[in-house]
NUMI-400006 format. One record per residue: x, y, z of N, C-alpha, C in turn. Coordinates in steps of 0.05 Angstrom, whole numbers, padded with zeros to 5 digits, always signed. Layout:
XYZXYZXYZ;...
//
This chain:
+00051+00180+00882+00030+00202+00862+00017+00209+00887;+00013+00230+00880+00005+00243+00914-00032+00254+00892;-00048+00240+00907-00077+00243+00891-00092+00248+00930;-00112+00272+00927-00126+00272+00945-00149+00252+00947;-00153+00237+00966-00173+00221+00965-00192+00236+00994;-00216+00228+00989-00243+00232+01011-00239+00221+01038;-00249+00229+01055-00247+00206+01083-00264+00175+01071;-00287+00187+01067-00312+00167+01065-00301+00149+01039;-00290+00165+01023-00277+00142+01006-00263+00129+01002;-00235+00136+01027-00224+00108+01039-00237+00098+01052;-00258+00097+01068-00277+00072+01073-00286+00048+01062;-00298+00062+01033-00303+00055+01010-00285+00030+00994;-00254+00046+01002-00244+00028+00979-00224+00013+00998;-00230+00003+01022-00207-00014+01033-00216-00038+01032;-00195-00067+01028-00206-00088+01019-00206-00095+01052;-00217-00128+01055-00226-00128+01081-00203-00132+01096;-00189-00138+01092-00157-00129+01115-00147-00096+01124;-00168-00079+01106-00158-00051+01106-00142-00035+01091;-00130-00055+01075-00112-00033+01056-00131-00027+01033;-00124-00006+01018-00130-00005+00994-00131-00017+00969;-00145-00025+00948-00150-00038+00927-00122-00029+00914;-00118-00008+00910-00093-00008+00898-00067-00020+00905;-00065-00027+00935-00037-00028+00944-00023-00055+00935;-00039-00064+00923-00030-00092+00910-00013-00094+00883;-00018-00067+00876+00007-00060+00851+00022-00036+00856;+00031-00033+00841+00059-00013+00832+00052+00018+00842;+00061+00026+00852+00064+00062+00854+00065+00076+00830;+00049+00088+00814+00054+00099+00797+00072+00121+00798;+00102+00120+00774+00119+00138+00777+00106+00169+00754;+00088+00167+00740+00081+00187+00718+00059+00195+00728;+00068+00232+00713+00044+00243+00722+00022+00248+00704;-00004+00250+00709-00015+00243+00678-00032+00280+00673;-00026+00282+00644-00029+00304+00633-00058+00311+00641;-00074+00333+00640-00102+00337+00640-00111+00353+00617;-00135+00338+00612-00150+00339+00595-00180+00357+00601;-00184+00377+00587-00211+00397+00602-00236+00377+00586;-00262+00395+00594-00281+00371+00587-00283+00383+00556;-00285+00407+00552-00290+00424+00520-00271+00410+00507;-00249+00403+00508-00223+00396+00490-00234+00371+00483;-00251+00352+00506-00259+00326+00503-00280+00319+00488;-00294+00348+00492-00325+00342+00473-00320+00348+00442;-00301+00364+00436-00290+00374+00415-00281+00350+00395;-00255+00335+00412-00256+00302+00405-00271+00296+00383;-00289+00294+00409-00317+00277+00406-00332+00280+00378;-00342+00307+00384-00363+00326+00365-00338+00323+00334;-00314+00327+00336-00299+00334+00313-00290+00309+00295;-00291+00285+00309-00288+00259+00299-00297+00257+00278;-00276+00242+00258-00294+00240+00229-00290+00210+00231;-00319+00208+00223-00334+00171+00225-00319+00150+00200;-00307+00169+00184-00298+00162+00161-00268+00150+00162;-00257+00165+00190-00232+00156+00190-00224+00142+00210;-00201+00128+00215-00198+00111+00243-00192+00134+00269;-00207+00123+00285-00205+00146+00313-00173+00138+00323;-00171+00153+00330-00139+00162+00343-00136+00169+00375;-00165+00175+00380-00158+00174+00421-00186+00154+00420;-00179+00150+00445-00195+00119+00464-00217+00132+00485;-00226+00136+00494-00234+00148+00532-00247+00119+00537;-00223+00116+00561-00228+00103+00582-00243+00104+00612;-00271+00097+00623-00293+00104+00642-00270+00078+00660;-00266+00090+00667-00254+00073+00698-00279+00073+00718;-00301+00078+00717-00316+00070+00746-00323+00042+00749;-00335+00026+00768-00342+00001+00768-00368-00002+00770;-00372+00002+00796-00402-00002+00807-00415+00014+00807;-00400+00041+00806-00420+00069+00803-00416+00078+00776;-00412+00069+00757-00407+00059+00729-00449+00065+00719;-00460+00087+00725-00486+00078+00724-00500+00115+00711;-00513+00113+00700-00516+00141+00690-00523+00147+00672;-00494+00128+00658-00493+00155+00637-00458+00138+00626;-00447+00145+00595-00422+00148+00603-00419+00164+00571;-00389+00173+00561-00384+00190+00539-00386+00172+00516;-00400+00187+00504-00402+00176+00477-00371+00156+00456;-00373+00129+00461-00343+00118+00452-00329+00110+00476;-00337+00114+00496-00314+00105+00524-00314+00071+00529;-00301+00063+00536-00290+00031+00537-00295+00034+00569;-00309+00024+00576-00307+00013+00605-00287-00007+00621;-00266-00002+00639-00248-00018+00642-00239-00006+00671;-00255-00018+00693-00256-00011+00718-00232-00015+00731;-00217+00008+00743-00197+00011+00757-00178-00019+00770;-00203-00039+00784-00192-00052+00806-00184-00068+00790;-00194-00078+00764-00176-00099+00739-00154-00085+00721;-00149-00049+00720-00132-00044+00705-00102-00053+00696;-00092-00052+00720-00061-00064+00722-00053-00078+00702;-00071-00095+00704-00064-00130+00693-00077-00129+00670;-00091-00107+00649-00099-00106+00626-00079-00086+00614;-00066-00068+00623-00051-00041+00615-00034-00051+00583;-00016-00071+00587-00003-00083+00565-00028-00093+00545;-00051-00106+00548-00070-00113+00518-00079-00079+00505;-00087-00074+00533-00090-00040+00527-00076-00023+00498;-00052-00031+00515-00029-00013+00493-00037-00028+00466;-00023-00060+00468-00027-00069+00451-00037-00060+00426;-00077-00059+00432-00100-00058+00413-00095-00029+00410;-00085-00014+00436-00089+00022+00418-00065+00021+00395;-00040+00019+00397-00020+00018+00375-00037+00000+00354;-00036-00016+00351-00062-00034+00331-00072-00009+00318;-00086-00004+00328-00112+00009+00320-00101+00041+00315;-00080+00044+00324-00074+00075+00311-00073+00106+00340;-00082+00094+00360-00095+00106+00372-00061+00120+00391;-00062+00147+00383-00039+00162+00398-00053+00178+00426;-00076+00177+00437-00087+00187+00452-00108+00169+00473;-00100+00174+00499-00110+00149+00516-00130+00169+00533;-00156+00171+00533-00155+00194+00556-00178+00174+00580;-00167+00190+00605-00177+00168+00628-00209+00182+00637;-00224+00167+00653-00242+00197+00674-00254+00163+00695;-00265+00182+00717-00282+00171+00737-00298+00184+00743;-00307+00181+00765-00331+00196+00779-00321+00226+00776;-00297+00226+00787-00289+00259+00792-00256+00264+00787;-00243+00249+00776-00226+00243+00761-00212+00251+00789;-00203+00247+00819-00194+00248+00837-00173+00222+00844;-00186+00205+00827-00172+00180+00851-00165+00157+00816;-00183+00145+00809-00180+00119+00793-00168+00123+00761;-00183+00147+00754-00173+00157+00731-00154+00165+00721;-00144+00190+00748-00108+00190+00745-00091+00164+00747;-00098+00145+00769-00074+00125+00773-00079+00116+00759;-00099+00103+00733-00096+00083+00715-00080+00096+00692;-00092+00122+00695-00064+00144+00666-00047+00135+00674;-00032+00142+00700+00003+00142+00702+00009+00110+00700;-00009+00092+00711-00008+00068+00704-00001+00062+00672;-00012+00073+00662-00021+00070+00625+00001+00072+00624;+00016+00109+00630+00034+00123+00615+00059+00118+00621;+00067+00093+00653+00088+00084+00655+00088+00056+00634;+00073+00041+00640+00074+00023+00608+00083+00029+00580;+00074+00052+00581+00082+00063+00547+00111+00071+00544;+00109+00083+00564+00140+00090+00569+00163+00076+00574;+00163+00045+00585+00180+00027+00593+00180+00005+00568;+00160+00010+00541+00154-00005+00516+00175+00009+00503;+00173+00039+00508+00172+00057+00471+00197+00049+00463;+00222+00051+00483+00249+00035+00470+00262+00023+00488;+00249+00009+00517+00258-00012+00533+00269+00005+00547;+00276+00036+00551+00283+00054+00568+00263+00066+00576;+00249+00072+00561+00237+00097+00565+00229+00106+00541;+00213+00135+00526+00214+00139+00495+00236+00153+00490;+00234+00144+00460+00272+00156+00457+00257+00182+00439;+00233+00194+00437+00221+00213+00422+00197+00219+00453;+00203+00242+00461+00186+00254+00477+00172+00280+00471;+00145+00289+00470+00131+00317+00463+00128+00332+00483;+00124+00361+00477+00133+00372+00501+00120+00375+00531;+00099+00349+00528+00093+00347+00550+00095+00321+00562;+00126+00317+00555+00144+00290+00554+00138+00258+00564;+00108+00258+00550+00099+00236+00537+00104+00228+00509;+00113+00201+00511+00111+00192+00490+00107+00194+00464;+00117+00203+00440+00102+00209+00416+00086+00196+00410;+00096+00166+00409+00083+00143+00397+00047+00148+00412;+00048+00154+00432+00022+00142+00448+00021+00163+00485;-00004+00166+00487+00011+00189+00511-00025+00181+00520;-00015+00192+00551-00053+00190+00564-00059+00208+00578;-00082+00212+00583-00097+00243+00599-00113+00232+00611;-00113+00257+00630-00145+00256+00653-00153+00275+00642;-00193+00263+00646-00198+00286+00639-00214+00306+00661;-00210+00335+00671-00212+00345+00690-00249+00343+00702;-00242+00331+00731-00275+00336+00737-00286+00317+00740;-00279+00286+00714-00290+00270+00710-00319+00262+00704;-00335+00250+00703-00358+00253+00686-00375+00261+00710;-00374+00273+00736-00395+00292+00736-00382+00327+00731;-00365+00328+00731-00356+00354+00714-00372+00351+00684;-00368+00331+00666-00385+00332+00642-00410+00330+00639;-00424+00316+00663-00456+00318+00664-00462+00349+00679;-00446+00360+00693-00449+00390+00689-00450+00409+00673;-00432+00401+00659-00420+00409+00637-00440+00420+00616;-00453+00387+00613-00468+00388+00584-00498+00372+00586;-00496+00359+00608-00523+00345+00610-00511+00321+00594;-00527+00308+00584-00542+00281+00571-00524+00279+00542;-00512+00313+00534-00501+00318+00514-00485+00292+00503;-00481+00278+00476-00457+00267+00478-00451+00240+00492;-00469+00231+00490-00470+00205+00521-00493+00184+00511;-00469+00159+00523-00494+00137+00514-00499+00127+00545;-00525+00119+00546-00544+00110+00563-00546+00133+00589;-00556+00146+00572-00558+00171+00602-00578+00176+00605;-00582+00171+00644-00604+00168+00647-00603+00200+00669;-00624+00221+00671-00625+00241+00674-00636+00237+00707;-00642+00211+00718-00657+00210+00751-00625+00208+00764;-00613+00185+00748-00582+00183+00766-00570+00218+00776;-00570+00229+00759-00556+00262+00765-00562+00283+00774;-00594+00274+00782-00612+00289+00803-00611+00284+00827;-00604+00261+00832-00590+00257+00864-00566+00238+00869;-00541+00248+00858-00521+00228+00850-00517+00223+00886;-00506+00194+00875-00495+00183+00908-00470+00187+00918;-00459+00184+00942-00435+00200+00939-00411+00184+00922;-00394+00199+00921-00369+00188+00896-00367+00169+00909;-00355+00153+00891-00343+00131+00895-00314+00134+00880;-00304+00142+00879-00274+00153+00870-00255+00129+00864;-00254+00127+00901-00232+00106+00893-00242+00077+00897;-00259+00068+00894-00269+00044+00899-00267+00023+00871;
//
């Protein structure tokens, strides 16, 4: 998966032996489908509270998960995501979730990587050899993953603290360097 990573992020993402944290896991083969902030905002705003949710937002930030998160998001740090993808799949399937939207700081590393790992898993369990029915995006019709373009930083630029939980305006006045790959 060709994900651009800033040099300063690479330094922060290295383990003590110098390898990146994600090198312990298989390289994903899926390419995540992108979704815009406005599309995610529509999902959040238009959700009928009396109906079961059909989407899940997953925030993959870890130590940089400050300043708030989009309303209803589940925080699963990227470092632990690969080992939890089967459990997340089972929970989403039982809950009737059709779409899992991933994001991180800027959605340039962790969010896309986790979305791809999840889509790989979904494809592998669809019928044992991949999906037996595919949507126009090439993803399993039963469940699909997406990545929110621009991550939480883009969301805050577009919406400020709207539709966020735990929003802290001071955090966003002087944001720290992006910990995208940490």
